[in-house]
C-alpha positions in Angstrom: 112.3 44.3 172.1 115.6 45.3 170.5 116.4 49.1 171.4 119.2 51.6 170.7 119.1 54.5 173.3 121.3 57.5 173.7 121.2 58.8 177.3 121.3 62.5 175.7 122.1 64.0 179.7 125.3 61.9 179.9 125.7 63.1 175.9 125.6 66.7 177.7 128.0 66.3 179.8 130.3 64.3 177.8 130.5 67.0 175.1 130.7 69.6 178.1 133.5 68.3 178.9 135.2 68.6 176.0 134.4 71.9 175.2 136.6 72.9 178.2 139.5 71.1 177.0 139.2 72.9 173.6 138.0 69.2 172.1 135.3 69.2 169.3 133.0 66.6 168.6 133.3 64.9 165.4 129.4 64.1 164.0 130.9 62.5 160.5 130.4 59.3 161.8 127.0 59.9 163.1 124.4 57.0 163.3 121.8 58.5 164.8 120.9 61.5 162.0 122.6 64.4 163.6 123.4 66.7 161.0 127.3 66.4 159.7 129.4 68.5 160.8 133.1 68.9 159.7 136.0 69.2 162.5 137.5 72.3 160.1 133.8 74.1 159.7 133.4 74.2 163.5 135.8 76.8 164.9 133.7 79.1 162.4 130.4 78.1 163.6 128.9 80.4 166.2 126.1 78.0 166.9 128.0 75.2 168.2 127.8 73.4 171.7 129.9 71.9 173.8 126.4 70.1 174.9 123.5 69.0 172.7 120.3 68.5 174.6 118.3 67.1 171.5 118.7 65.8 168.3 118.9 68.5 166.9 119.9 71.3 169.2 123.3 73.0 169.8 124.2 75.9 172.2 126.2 77.1 174.5 130.0 77.2 174.5 132.9 79.1 172.6 135.5 77.7 170.8 139.0 78.3 169.7 139.1 80.8 166.4 141.5 77.8 164.3 140.6 74.7 163.6 144.0 74.0 164.4 143.4 74.3 167.5 140.8 71.9 168.4 141.0 68.2 168.3 138.7 65.5 167.1 136.4 63.1 169.0 133.9 61.4 168.3 130.7 62.2 170.4 129.8 58.7 171.5 133.5 58.5 173.5 133.8 58.9 177.1 134.0 57.1 180.7 130.2 58.4 180.8 128.4 56.1 178.4 125.8 57.7 176.6 124.6 55.1 173.5 122.7 52.2 175.1 122.0 48.6 173.2 119.1 46.3 174.6 116.9 43.5 174.1 114.8 41.2 176.1 115.4 37.8 177.2 112.9 35.4 175.3 113.4 32.3 176.3 115.2 30.7 179.5 116.2 27.3 179.6 118.3 24.7 182.2 120.3 22.5 180.8 123.3 19.9 182.2 126.5 20.1 182.4 128.4 19.5 178.9 125.4 20.4 177.0 126.4 22.1 173.6 125.5 25.1 172.3 123.9 27.1 169.0 125.4 26.4 165.5 128.6 24.0 164.9 128.7 23.3 169.0 131.6 25.0 169.4 130.4 26.1 173.2 129.2 23.4 175.9 128.5 24.0 179.2 131.2 24.1 182.2 128.2 22.8 184.5 124.6 22.5 184.9 123.3 25.8 183.8 120.5 28.3 182.4 120.7 29.6 179.0 119.0 32.9 178.6 117.7 33.6 174.5 118.3 37.2 174.0 116.1 38.5 171.1 119.5 40.2 169.4 121.5 38.5 166.7 123.8 39.6 163.7 120.6 41.5 161.4 120.4 43.9 164.3 123.9 44.8 164.5 125.2 42.3 166.9 128.6 41.5 165.0 129.4 38.2 164.9 133.1 38.2 164.4 132.8 39.3 168.8 132.1 35.6 169.2 133.4 33.8 171.4 135.1 36.3 173.8 131.7 38.6 173.9 129.4 39.3 177.3 126.4 41.0 178.1 124.8 42.2 181.4 121.3 41.1 183.2 120.8 42.2 186.4 123.9 44.4 186.9 126.0 41.3 186.3 128.4 40.5 183.1 127.4 36.8 181.6 129.4 35.3 178.3 127.5 35.3 174.4 127.3 31.3 174.6 128.5 30.3 171.4 127.9 31.6 167.8 126.0 35.2 167.7 122.4 33.6 165.3 120.5 35.9 162.6 117.9 37.0 165.6 119.5 35.7 168.6 122.2 34.7 170.8 122.7 32.6 173.6 123.7 33.6 177.3 125.7 31.5 179.7 124.2 32.9 183.0 125.3 29.9 185.2 122.8 29.7 188.4 122.4 33.5 188.3 118.1 33.7 188.4 116.8 35.2 184.7 113.0 36.0 183.7 111.5 36.2 180.3 111.0 39.6 179.6 114.4 40.5 181.6 116.1 43.6 179.6 120.0 42.3 178.6 122.6 45.6 177.7 124.4 44.4 174.9 126.7 47.6 175.1 126.4 50.6 177.8 128.0 51.2 180.8 128.9 47.2 181.0 130.1 45.8 178.9 131.5 49.0 176.5 131.1 49.7 173.1 134.6 49.9 173.1 134.7 46.3 174.6 132.2 45.2 171.7 134.7 46.6 169.5 138.0 45.4 170.9 135.9 41.5 170.9 134.6 42.3 167.1 137.6 43.7 165.5 135.9 46.7 164.5 135.6 50.3 164.9 133.0 51.5 167.4 131.5 53.8 164.8 130.8 50.7 162.3 128.8 49.0 165.3 126.9 52.3 165.6 126.0 52.5 162.5 125.3 49.2 161.1 122.3 48.7 163.8 119.6 47.2 161.8 116.3 49.5 160.8 114.2 47.3 163.5 116.1 48.1 166.5 114.2 51.1 167.9 116.0 54.2 168.4 115.1 56.4 171.6 116.4 60.0 172.7 116.0 59.7 176.6 
């Protein structure tokens, strides 16, 4: 499973909060198929809303009359995350201390550890430039990506934490966040969303 999930309720909350502060959402960098609307046009669009309840629906709020009063905001931004990128654990292996991991053996385990293989790599949209330093979460706990991110997968050092086959790993979402991955990879958040591959299933929930 490789899945990019948009939480429409979180998105609605974020957009409603933006609307109350005279903030318009900039959809020009949309990666999930929403219609493109320029900020300069929003002030004259009576149908624009501060909340989206479906990929194609807008309803609800009144914006200022002039575009100069609007402040652009990316639709995925905010403390209430709306975009989650997740993938399954497809292999679990216990290794001794000092075990080399991934291409070039740039990472070695500090002690005896469990390595989890996660079924998402740079061909799916996980940026290679994020390692070393990137993290993912399993069971609500964060772990480092071990070594280089490969084409179809990446390895995570979970230490002594229990992990099972088929468990869902969160690459970005609430923790770690999309903005953290943008910092680790030195790429804009919009680019990370736009580069998710076609085989990554999109879901609106």
